[in-house]
N, C-alpha and C positions, 0 to 999 in steps of 0.2 A: 675455505671461507664458509661459514654456516649460514643458513637462511635467516633472514631478519625475522624476528618475532617482535612486533612493535611493543614498546613499553606502555603500561597502562597510563591512561590520562590522569595526571595528578589531581585534577579537580573533579573527576567524575567517577573513576573506578574504585577508589578506596571506600569501603563501607564505613559509615558513621553511625553513631548511636541515634536512635529516633528522638525527635524533639518531644515526643509523648512517652508515656510509660512503656518500658521495654516489653514488647509482645512476642519477640522471637530472639532470645538471647544467643542461641547457637548458630543461626543462619544455615545450618545443615550443609556446610561446605564440603562437597565431595569432589573427587577427581573426575575430570571430564572424560568422554569417550572418544576414541578415534573416529574421524569422519570418513575413513575408508569404508567403502560399501561392501567389501569382500571379506571382512573379518581379519584383514592384515593389521599388524600393530605398527605403531610409529611413536617415537619418543615425543612427549608433549609436556607443555606446562600444565599446571592445574587449570581446568577450564571452568565452565559455569557450574554453579551448584546444581546437582542432579535432583530429580524428583525425590522427595523424602521417602525412605523406606517405611513400610506400614507401621512398625513399632515406633519410629520417630514421630510419625503423624499422630499416632495414638497419644504419645506423651504431650504433643502440642495441643491436641483437643482437650486433654485433661487440664493442662495449664490454663487454657482459655476459660474453661468452665469454672476452674477454681478461682481465677481472677474475677469472673462474672459474679460468683457467689460472694466474694469479698466485697466487691463494689456494691452489690445489692444489700449486704448486711450493713455496710457503712451508711447507705442512704436511709435504710429503715431506722438505724440508730439516730441519725440526724433528725428524722421526722419525729421520733418519739421525744427526743430531748427538747426540741423547739416547739412541740405541740402543734405542728402544722399538719394539714391534710396530706395524705399520701400522694406521691407523684403520679401523674398520668402514666399509663403503661408504656406509651410510645417513647417516653424519655429514657427508658431503660433499654431500648432496642435500636437506638440510633435514629429515632424520629424526633422532630420538633413539633410542638403544637402550632397550629395555624394562628395567625394574628387575631382572627375573630374568636377562636375558642379560648385564647389566652386573655381576652378582654383588653387587648392593646390595639392601637391603630395599625393598619397595614403599612407597607413600605411607602415612604414619601419621596425617596430619591434613590438612585442607583447606588450611591456610595454608602447609604445607611443600611442596605439590604443584608449584608453579611460581613463577617470579619474580612480583613484585607487578605487578598490572595497572594500566592507566590507561585513559582514555576520551576521546573527542572527540565534539562535538555540532555539527550543522549543519542549516540550514533554507533552502529556496529555493522559488521560485515555479514551478509547472508548469502554469499555467492555459492551456489550449489555446483554440481558437476558441469564443467564447461565443454565437455566433449561427449559424443555418443548418446546424447539424450535428446529426444524430440522436444522442441520448444513449445511453450504454452501460449496460446492465443489464436493463432491462425488455424490450428488443427490440421496442419499440412504434413503428411507423412515424410516428404523429402526434406523438410526443415529440421534436420538433426544438427545440433551445434558442433562446431569444429574448433572453437577457441574463445577468445575473450576480447571484448572491446573495453568496457569499464566494469568494475566490480559493482555488485548490487548491494544496497544498504537498507537497513531499517533505521528510521529516525523516530525517537520517542519524545513526546511532549507531555509533561506532567503539569497539571494545573490543580490548585487546591487552596483551601483556607489554611492559614498558618496554624490554626487550632484544629488538630485532627479529631475527627469524629469516627471512632471505630465502628465497624459493622459487627453486630452480634447476632448469631442465629436466633430467630424468633422463638424457637422451641426452648431456648435456655431460660426464657422468662415467661413467655406466653405460649402454652401448648398449642401447637398448630399442625395440621396435616397438610397445609399448603406450602409448597416450596417457593421461596422468594429469591430473587437475584441478590447475591452477596456482594460485599464491597462497600467501602466508606462512601457515604453520600457527599462528604465534604472534599473529595478529591477524585480526579479522573485522569486517565492516561490515554493518549492518542498515539498509536503506532502506525507510521506511514512506511510501507514496505515497497521496494522496487520490484514488485512481482505483478502478475496479471490481475489478480483480485484477492480480496480476503476470502477465507473459506472456513467452514465449520470445524474441521479437524485441526487445522493450524491454530485457529483461535482458541479452541478448547485446550490444546497442549500448552499454549503460552499462558493462558489464564491459570491453569492448574499449577504450573511452575511458580508463577507470581504469588498465587494464593499460599503455596507452601513456604515461600520465602518471606512473605509479609502478611501474616494472618490478620484478618480484619481490615486490611487496607485496600487490597486489590482483589477483585472478583468479577463475577458475571456482569454486574450492573455498570461498572465504571472503566472497563478496559475495551477500547475500540481498536480493531485491527483492519486496516484499509490498504488496498493495493493501488499502485500508481497506474496500473493497466498497461504495463509494458508487454509487448508481444514477442520479446526477444530473450526471455529468460528460460531456464530449464523447467520442464514440466514434471508431472508424476507425483503431485501432492494434493490433488482434489479429493474430497471425501466421496463424491458420487462417482459411479463407474464410467459413465459416458465420456467425460473429458479426459480420462486416462487411457482410452483405447489407443490413441496414437503414440503414447509413451510406453506402451506394452505394460500397462499397469502402474502401480505406485512405485516410485523410486525413493526408498527410505533415505538414501543419502541426500537427496534434494529436500525432502520433507524436514529432516533433522537439521540441515544447515539453516533453513528459514527459522525454525523454532529456536535453535541455539543463539543465532545472531539477534533475533528479535528480543529474546529474554535478556541478552547482554545489553542491548540498547536500553531496555526498560530499567535494568538495574542501574545503569549509569544516569539515566534521567531521574530515578528515585533518589540516588545519592546526591545528585546535584541539587534537587529540591530540598533535601534535608539539610545540606550544608548551608544553603542560602537562608533557611529558617533559623538555624543555630547561630549564624553570624549576625542575624538581625538585619540583613540586607533588605532595603526597601525595593519592592518590585512593582511593576506596572504592566498591564496588558492594554494594548491599543489596537483598534481595528481600523483598517483602511481599505479603500477600493480605488480602482482606476479602470479605464476602458481599454480593452485589447480586442480589436476586431480582426487583425490581420493573421492571427495564428490558428484559426480554425474556419471550417466551412460546414454548411448544412449538407450532409451527404444523402439525406432522404427527403429532399424538398417536396417530392410528389406526395409523400405521406404527410408531411407537415401541413401542406396546403389543404388537407382534408379537414383540419380543425376549423371551427366556425370563423368566418371572416371577422366578425366583431371581436372575437377573442384575439385573433392575430393582430388586429389593429391596435390593441392595447399596448403592444410592445413595439419598439423601434427596430427590432431585428428578429430574424428567424433562429437566432442563436442567443445563448446567455453570454454576452460580451464582457461581463463584469469579471475582473480579476480581483479577488478578495484576499486579504492577508491579516493574520493575527500576529502582532508584533510583541516580542517579549523584551522588556527592559529591566535593568536593575542598576544599582550603584556601581560606578567604575571600581574595578579591583575586587569585586565580590563574585562569588559563584564561578560560572564557566566563562568569565570574561577576561579582559586584560587589565592594564594599569590605567590609572587616571585619578583625578582629584575626587575625594569623597563627596557624596551628595550629588554628584553629576550622574544622571541616568543615561545609560548606554544600551543600545540594542545588542542582545545576545543571540538572537535567532528569530525565526518566524515560521509560521505554518500558513501556507497559502492554498487557495482553491481556484481552479480554472478548468473549464470543460474542453478537453481536446484528447482525442484517442491516442493511445500509445502505439501508433502504427506508422510513424514516420519512416522506420526501417521496414522495407518490404519483406515478404515471406521468403525471398531468396537469400536474405541475410542469415548467416549461420554463426555469427560472432555474438556471444552472450553480452547483453547490454540492457541498460535501464531505459532505452529509447529517449524521447524528448524530456520527460519529467526527471528521470534519473540523471541525465546529462545536465539539465538546468540546475539541479541541486549541486552537482559537482562544480559546475562553473561558478555559481554564486559563492559557494564556500571557499573555493580557490581565490576568488576575487577578494574576499574578506581577509583571508589568511594565506597569501601567496607563498610564504615560507613553510607552510605545513604540508606534509604529504597527505593524500586523500585518505579520509577515515580517521586522521589524527587531529582534525580541526576541532576547536572548541565552539565556534559559531556553527549553529545547526540550521540549515535551510530546508524546509519541507515544502515540496510541490505536490499537492494532492489533487484528486479529481473532483468534479462536481457532476452536473447533469450531462454525462459523457455519451449517452446512448446513440444519438444521431449526429455526432460530431466527427470531423476528419481533419487531420493536419495537412492533407493534400489539397492545399487551398487554391490551386489553379483549376480544379475541377476534374471531372472524369472524362477520359477520351479513349477512342478506339485507336488501334495501332496505326491506322492511316491518317490520324490527326483529326478526324471528325468527332463530334460530341456523341456520347453514348445515348441511347434511347432512354428517356427519363423515368418511365414507369418501371421498367424491368432491368435497367442498367445493362443493356445488351448491345452487341455489335454483330453485324452479319459476318459469317465465316465464308470460306471459299465456295461453299455449296449454297450460299444464300440463306442459311439457317441462323436465327438469332441466338447467340450464345453469350455467356457472361465472361468467358475466359480471357477475352482480349479487351475488356473494359477496365481500365486502371485509373485510379486517382493520381494526380501529379502534384508533387510537393513544390515548394517555392524555389528549390534548387534545380528544377527540371530545365534542361537545355544548356546548363553551364558546362561546356566541354572541358574547360580547365579543371574543374572539380571532378569530372568524370574520370579524367586521366589518372588521378591520384586516389580515387575512391577504393577503399578496401573491399567493398561489396561489388564493385564493377557497375554500380548504378548511381543515379543522381540522388538516391535517398540518403546517402551519407551526409551530403551538404544540406539537404532539406531538414534532416534531423537536427543538425546544429543550428540552423536558422530558426526553427520553431522553438528550440530550447532557449536560444538567446533572446527571442522576443519575450518569453516568460521571465527571463532574468531581468531584462530592462523594465518590464512592468513592475516586478517586485522592487527593483531599485528606485523606481519612481515614487513608490510609497515610502520605502525605508529612508530615503534621503530627505524627506520632508522634515521640518522641525518637529521635535518631539511633541506629542499632543497633550494638551491639558496640564494638569497638576500632578504632583507625585501622589502615589497611593496613600490614602489615610489622612491627607491634609484638608480634605473638604468634600463636598457632595456634588459640586457642579460638574457637568460634562464639558470636556474640552473638545473643540472641533477646529480643524484647519481646512481651508478650501483654497484651491488655486483659482485665480481669476481667468485663466486661459485654458484649463482642462478640467476634467471631471474627477480628478484625484481628491479624495477626502480621507481624513483621519479623525478618529474620535475615541474617547474613553468609553468603555462598555460596562463598567460596574464590577461588583465583586461577588455577587451571589454564585456559589458553586453547587451544582447538583447533577445527578445523572439518573437515568431510568432505562430499564431494558426488559423486554418481554419477547418470548418466542411464540410464533403463530403457525398453525397448520394451514398453509395456503392452498392445500388441495381441496378444502371444503369450508372456506371462510364465507360467512353470510353477512351481507350489508343490508341494513334496514334503512331505506331512504326516507326522506322527510315527507314524501307524498304517500307514504304507507306501503309502497311496493318494496320488494326485496330481490336481491340478486346474489348469486353465489359464484365462487371460483371453482376451478376444475382441477383434477389430477394433471400433473405437468405433462405437456406434450410440445413437440417441435413440429412446425409445419414445413411444407415443401420449400418455401422461401428461405428457410434457414440454410438449406443445402445450396442455395444460390449464392451464398456469401455476400460480400459487400464490394464496393469499388476499391476499398483498401486491400481486400483479399478475396478475389472472386472464387466462386465454388467450382464444382466439377460436373462433368457429363452434361445433361440437358436441363439441369435445374436452373431456375431463374427466380429472381425476386418478384414479388407481386403475384404469387400463385395461390389461389384459394379454391374453394369448392366449386366455383362457377367457371374456372379457367380450364382450358385443355391442358393435359399433362400426359406424359408417357405412362401408359398402363403397366409397363414393365415394373415400375417402382411400386405400384399397388400390390404386385405379387411379392416382391422382395420384402416389403415391410411386414407382411404376414408371417414370414419366417422369424422375424424378430419378436413382434407381438402385435396381434391384430387389435386395433383400438376397439374398445367397447362402444356400443351404440350410444350409451349415455354420455360418454366422453366426447364422441363425435358431435353430438347435439350441443353439448356444453361449450365446446371449443369453436363452433361455427362462427364466422365463415372460414376459419382455419381448416385446411385440409391436412390431416395429421399424417406426418411421415414417421415419426418416432414417438410412441406412446410411453415415454420414459417414466412417467409418474405411476404407471401400473406394472412396471417390471421391477421385481424385487429379488431376482436370482442372478448371480450368487449373492448380490446385495443391491441396494437401491441404485438404479441407473441415473436418477435425477433427484433433486431435493423436493421435499414436501414441507418440511419445517424450516422456517426462516427466522432469523434473528433481527429484531428491530430495536433501535437504541437512540436515545437523545442525550447529548452532553450539553450542559449549560454552564456558561460563565457570564454573569451580568445579564445583558440583554441579547447576548449571542447564544443561539440555540443551534447546535450542530446535529443534523439528522444523519445518523450512521445507517446507510441504506444498503440492503443486501442484493444489489444488482445494478443495472445500468438504466437509469431513467433517461428518456428522451427529453428534449428541451421543454415542450409544452407539458408533458407529464410532470416534470419537475416543478414547473411554475404552478400547476394546480395543487401539487402536494404542499409546496411552501405556503401558498395562500391559505389552504385548509389549516395548517399548523399555526400560521400567524393569527388567524381568526380565533382559534382555540386558546392560544396564549392570552390574548386580550380578554376573551370571555371568562377565563379562569382566574383573572386578576393576578397574573404572575409578574406584572410590571406596574409601576406607578402610572397614574393617569397621565396621558399625553406622551408617554414614551413608546416609541415604535420598536418592536422586536426586530432583530436581524436573524433571519432563518437561512442557514447554510446547509446545502446537501453535500454529503461526502460518501463516495462509494466508487466502485463496488467493494463492499465490506462484509465481514462476518460470514455470511453464507452466500455462495455464488448462485443466485437464482436467475441468471441470464438477464433478459431485458424487460422493461416495462414501458408500454406506450399508452397513449390515450385510446379510448374506444374507437374514435374516428380513424386514427392512424392504424389501429389493429385491423380495421375493415379491409384495407388494401393489401395486407399481408406481404409487405416488403420484409427485408431481413429482420428488422427490429420487431415488427408485429408477429412474424412467424416464430420469433425467439421469445415472445412473451408467454411464459410457460403456463400460467394458470388461467388463461382464457381472457375474453374481452373485458371482464370486470376486475382485472388484476389491480389496476390503478385505484379504483374505488376502495378495494379492500385495504390497500396500503394507506390510503388517506384516512380511512376509518381507524386503522390500527394506530397510526401516529397521532392523529388529532383527537380521537375520542378515548383511546385507551392509555397512550403514553403521556400526553401532555398533562392531564389531571394528576398523574403520579408525581409531578414536579412541584405541586402545591405544598407550601409549608404545612407540616402536620399530616400529610397524606400517608396512609398506610402503604407499605411496600406492595408492589404488584406481584402476583404470582409469576413465577419464572416461565410458566407455560411448558409445553411438551419439549423434551430434549431429543435432538437427533442422535441416532446411533453413530458412533465413530467407527469407520470401516477400515482405517489404515492398516491395522494389524491383520485383518482377515481378507484384505484385498489381494488380488493376484499380483505376482511379481515376476514377470517374464524377462525382464532385463537382467542379463547376467553381469556379474562383477568382472573385474580385470583378472584374467587367468595368469598371465606372467608377462614380463618385458624382457627383451633380449636386444642387445646392440647388433648391428649388421656384422658380418664376418670381417675381421680386421679392424674393428672399431670398438671403442668403449663409450659408455654413457657420457654425454657432454662434449664429445669431440665436435669441433667446429667444421661443418661441411661447407659453409659459405661465409667467408670473412667480410667485414665491412671494407669500404674503400679507405684510402689513406686520409682523405679529408672531404668535408662537405661544407658548402657555403651556408651562412645564415640566410634563409629565404627572404626575398623582398616582399612576398605576399603569401597568403595562406595556400595558394595553389601552385607555388613554385615547387619544382621537383627537388626536394632535399630530404629524401627518405632513406634512413639507415635500415638495412635489412641484414640479419644474421641468422643462419640456419645451423641448428645443433642436432646431434644424435639425441633423441629424446626418449621419454617414457610417458605412459598414460597419466594425464593430470588427475584422473579420478582416484589415483593412489593416495592423494592428499589434497584436500580442497584449499589448504593454506588460508583458512579463515583468519582474518586480522593480519595477514601477511601478504606475500606477493610471489608470483612465478618469475618475475623479471625485475631487473634494476638497470637503470641508466645511471652510470656513475661518472662524476667529474673529478679530475685530479686536482687536489688542493695543495700539493707540495709535501715534501718530507714523508713520502710513501703513504699519504692519506688520501683515500678516495671517498667522496661524498655522494650519497644516493640523491639524485635530483628528480628522477622519474620512476614510477612503478607501474604495475599493470592496472592501477586505479586511475591513471591519467588518460585524458581524452586523446592525447597524441601518440599513445602506444597501442599496439595490438599484438596478440599472440595467436598463431594458428598451428594446430596439431594435425599431423597427417600420418595415417597408418601406411607404412611402406611394404610390410610383409605380414600378412595375417597368420601364416603358419609359424613363423619364427618369433612373432611378437615384436617386430621392429617398427620404429616410428621416428619421425623427425618433428622438430618444433621450429617454426619460423617466427622470429621476434622482429617487429618493425617499430621504428620511432620516426615519426614525421616531425622534423625539427621545426620548432615554432619561431616566429619572427623575432621574439624577444629573448631567444636563447643566448646565454653568455658564451662568447668564444672561449675555447680551451681544449684540453685533452680529455677524451671520453673513452668509455668502454661499455659493453653490454654484458650483463651477468644473467645467466639462466639458472634458476633454482628448481630442481626436479626431484622426483622420488620414483624409484623403480621397484617392481615386485619380482622377487626371486622365484624361479621355477621350482616346483615341488614343495619347497619350504613355506612359501607364501609370505615370507617376511618382506617388509617394505624398508628400503634403504634410501637415505637422502644423498644427493650429490649436488655439486655446484660446478658450473662451467663459466669460463670467461672468454670473451672475444679478444681479438687483437685491438690495440688502441688506435684511435683515429682522432683527427682534429676537426673541430667546428670553427670555421674562420669567417 
């Protein structure tokens, strides 16, 4: 039996002709590359289009230039024949004149602002190596992954006008030495990935591939790449050096899996968009919110309380309790949906935002997982399409982050091992010697204390149940909005805004309008100057991490004697002052600039062998109607996010981007694009808890971002505004980074065995459990091989099969399901032997019948280095 390679989605994978003039007739479809990290080969289907070779890109550039000349000549001819004045220069380079400059009134309603929008949805597998790689998030050396909980996915959401406005390089028409962000202003794409954060190198590789595939459509300005902030995925893909230290440098296999899967999701989303436009399917975007208080807690209350009392009293909570959602609807039977009567609008997916850290699973977890956001997406998509295997669903559910910086999913609070509460300022507990240390101060999730759940937890901790509980809370919040009656009127039928409100709760839904635009600019945050209204000015600093950074958080405590809340006035161990000098002694200028932070790692001034930390950050805004999505390069704390949103909101109104009386919806989304760590308010920064110590660019970091978004980016969204300069571009370090993680050398079965032999068979029968915690867990152990030999993207390492009769077995579970786990163990380092344990926790709704477990593996031959596929099957068992 050969490994399953899922069939392409019939409504998303097939490429269709563009609804606009053909700008890329060839698509440059090339064979994909093996995902083995050691140079081994394995038979594969054609994969993603690879990056175009130089001569192909040259031909594309010549074609685009020729097409531009043809269009320009046609326009000149029309002008001459009609006797009209020449067109304004911006109409030839993708700009529209502003309402004022064109001599026409400004927008009077949201529906009149722009052509009717459409959307496209796509999902793809980005699961990297699931064993022997340090996990990204906690920076804990012992946390090296040993298997798989659920597969990681990228979900892509395309929004745009049905009339495509291609991006043309300004130099093609107007000579310019200023580089501007490319990409169509009438379309944008939001990619939500089940990884710790977006990053410069990943985004650059994804944008480059999309630019080659769809010239003039996608580029720097309109592609957003955001991480869900899971702390349980494989690491080794960050552009800066410091975050890759624990993973022994860059892991190319991990990096390439994220890029390949994200581009595949983007292609599916693009094709879904184009199909919907070609079919003339009506589409509508609807925005809704509800309140969700129970799924997060303020983990740095001491720092939050440093903000002015009057400011805190403006808000009813020390957290952003709003769960926000952008709902995508179209006619039944069209696009990526199901069947139904024509003209009936049906939800096809959504993109949501809620602030909660991806730290439900503790740092002792070694199973690769999407944490609470990734699990929430899986649960919702399965709820919508229970018959579809994970990743093969047409309904796409996106759970993205918001102002996540000071949030925690461990909602019961932080406690010492003896049950007492942790000291609030430093988050410490006394050790056996009476010394205050952070190591025994841990946050507790909602599942803490449930002994039934602990008995069946794959991690041996309460965190497994807590992760599911936080995920389900977000699922229910999304369902609360999605299950409301469809809001307003169908797109294109009028200009009024529809709104629905519940009389008993805070859930709202409303139409948001049709104007589509995007803007992006890069900034050097190591020396950004802000000119205040009172005439004073402040500047940011080269990136640095303080002592409080090494103290960790209550979600993942630090090591040694580091504590949160350490600044220049606090006592600290002088030993670390000596140690940090061997890394890089901070300059006096940076010490003064960063004060009161006591600098532990002066990463912004270390450039060998390449940059230890970021200096250039990427800031971006995506707009649809009155919704403005701030793509933010880091983790904003709650109050920092509130100040940023207010500054952007005021700028939107001041620049006349909306009709009078219409209030903008400003939504923060991150960590995205560049991982620039945390951003706090100046008051929170002063006490140097973890978030303040991790605010890289000094006490005025937030002011700099507020200036960048509100003063620089928002005006670029005005109709007729000239494109902003792209700003400085960060160096991509992936190819020149160090790679100390070796590949798989070889695999060998133990003496007397062959690959796939069953070492532990299942029992003859298992009962359907009466509750989630009943012990009905199927476990099978096989002679295995290293999973790094083949990542099996868009496939699976395991299958649970049910007998259907007449020698037919149906796959009902894969490694993408929440109920299955796979754990790999090296049994003999010298011989290369290993075993794989596959577990299936039978669900309460499982259909009784005859079942079996199938293991799909790949082993690497000694000396030859070739990779061979094998399949193994367990004994049959009954579920009764």
